[in-house]
C-alpha positions as CSV (number, residue, x, y, z in Angstrom):
1,X,48.4,-98.7,-22.0
2,X,45.9,-96.5,-20.2
3,X,46.1,-93.0,-21.7
4,X,45.6,-91.6,-18.1
5,X,49.2,-92.7,-17.4
6,X,50.6,-90.4,-20.1
7,X,51.2,-87.4,-17.8
8,X,52.9,-89.6,-15.3
9,X,55.3,-91.5,-17.6
10,X,58.8,-91.1,-16.5
11,X,61.9,-90.6,-18.6
12,X,63.9,-93.8,-19.3
13,X,66.1,-94.8,-16.3
14,X,63.7,-93.2,-13.8
15,X,60.3,-94.1,-12.3
16,X,57.2,-92.3,-11.0
17,X,56.2,-93.3,-7.5
18,X,52.6,-92.7,-6.5
19,X,52.5,-92.1,-2.7
20,X,50.7,-90.5,0.2
21,X,52.3,-88.7,3.1
22,X,51.0,-91.2,5.6
23,X,52.2,-94.4,3.9
24,X,55.0,-96.2,5.7
25,X,55.6,-98.5,2.7
26,X,56.0,-95.4,0.6
27,X,58.5,-93.8,3.0
28,X,60.6,-97.0,3.1
29,X,60.7,-97.4,-0.7
30,X,61.7,-93.7,-1.2
31,X,64.4,-94.1,1.4
32,X,65.8,-97.1,-0.4
33,X,65.6,-95.5,-3.8
34,X,67.4,-92.4,-2.5
35,X,70.0,-94.6,-0.8
36,X,70.6,-96.5,-4.1
37,X,70.7,-93.4,-6.2
38,X,67.5,-94.3,-8.2
39,X,65.9,-91.2,-9.7
40,X,62.2,-90.9,-9.3
41,X,59.3,-88.4,-9.4
42,X,56.9,-88.6,-6.5
43,X,53.2,-87.9,-7.0
44,X,51.0,-87.7,-3.8
45,X,47.6,-89.1,-4.7
46,X,46.0,-87.1,-1.9
47,X,47.2,-83.9,-3.5
48,X,46.5,-84.9,-7.1
49,X,43.0,-86.4,-7.5
50,X,43.7,-87.5,-11.1
51,X,46.7,-89.5,-9.9
52,X,44.5,-91.2,-7.4
53,X,42.1,-92.2,-10.2
54,X,45.1,-93.6,-12.2
55,X,46.3,-95.6,-9.2
56,X,42.8,-97.0,-8.6
57,X,42.6,-98.0,-12.3
58,X,45.9,-99.8,-12.1
59,X,45.0,-101.6,-8.9
60,X,41.5,-102.9,-9.6
61,X,39.7,-99.9,-7.9
62,X,42.1,-99.7,-4.9
63,X,44.2,-96.6,-4.2
64,X,47.1,-98.8,-3.2
65,X,50.5,-97.1,-2.7
66,X,53.3,-97.2,-3.5
67,X,52.5,-97.8,-7.1
68,X,55.4,-97.4,-9.4
69,X,55.3,-96.5,-13.1
70,X,58.1,-97.3,-15.5
71,X,59.0,-95.6,-18.7
72,X,57.5,-98.3,-20.8
73,X,54.1,-97.8,-19.1
74,X,54.3,-101.0,-17.0
75,X,53.6,-100.7,-13.3
76,X,54.3,-102.4,-10.0
77,X,52.3,-102.2,-6.8
78,X,54.2,-102.1,-3.5
79,X,57.4,-103.3,-5.1
80,X,60.6,-103.7,-3.1
81,X,63.7,-101.7,-4.1
82,X,65.3,-104.7,-5.8
83,X,62.3,-105.1,-8.2
84,X,62.5,-101.5,-9.1
85,X,66.2,-101.5,-9.7
86,X,66.1,-104.8,-11.6
87,X,63.4,-103.5,-14.0
88,X,65.3,-100.3,-14.5
89,X,68.5,-102.2,-15.3
90,X,66.7,-104.8,-17.5
């Protein structure tokens, strides 16, 4: 696991969602997670340059959002709500 992820690792049962304020996919995922009662921490990569570097490292140099980090250090790029929920439940 990339040690740059350490500050962004969520507690078990929650996720960290890297976003931007202009990303429609981010807004949709956060709406769905809120609706389903999934707890998450949002990190705006435009406001946190280190987070932007982490997202780029995860995504082959691209600052693709939403990028989700799970408690085990695994990640998902632009996942749908079902994938996030399934991985939390699994």
